C-alpha positions, 0 to 999 in steps of 0.5 A: 765847218764855218763857211767863211773864206779865210783871206777875205773874211766872205761869209754867208749874206741874206737876201730876199727873193721876190716872186711876181704873180699877176702883177703884184709881188707875193710875200717875200722869203728870206734867201740865204747866199753862201760865197764860193768855197774853195779847198786848197793847200797853199804854197808856203809863199802865199801861206805867209803873206796871208799870214795863214798855216803853210802846206794845210788846207784852207777854204778860199773863195773863187775870187781870192783864188783868182787873185792869188795865182795871178799876179 
């Protein structure tokens, strides 16, 4: 299962972690930041709006979830 939002396409991002020790930064490591995905069952009206299957569980990021049910 891919960790991708089915509405906006948000996916994991690679960042860097910086650790300061005695006034200088140590060599950094890569950090994988995952989107906050929620599995929900979309009603038919919202599913049509985004061309998704109705009454089926889909992975949606929390930002899109808030946007969908707000207005």
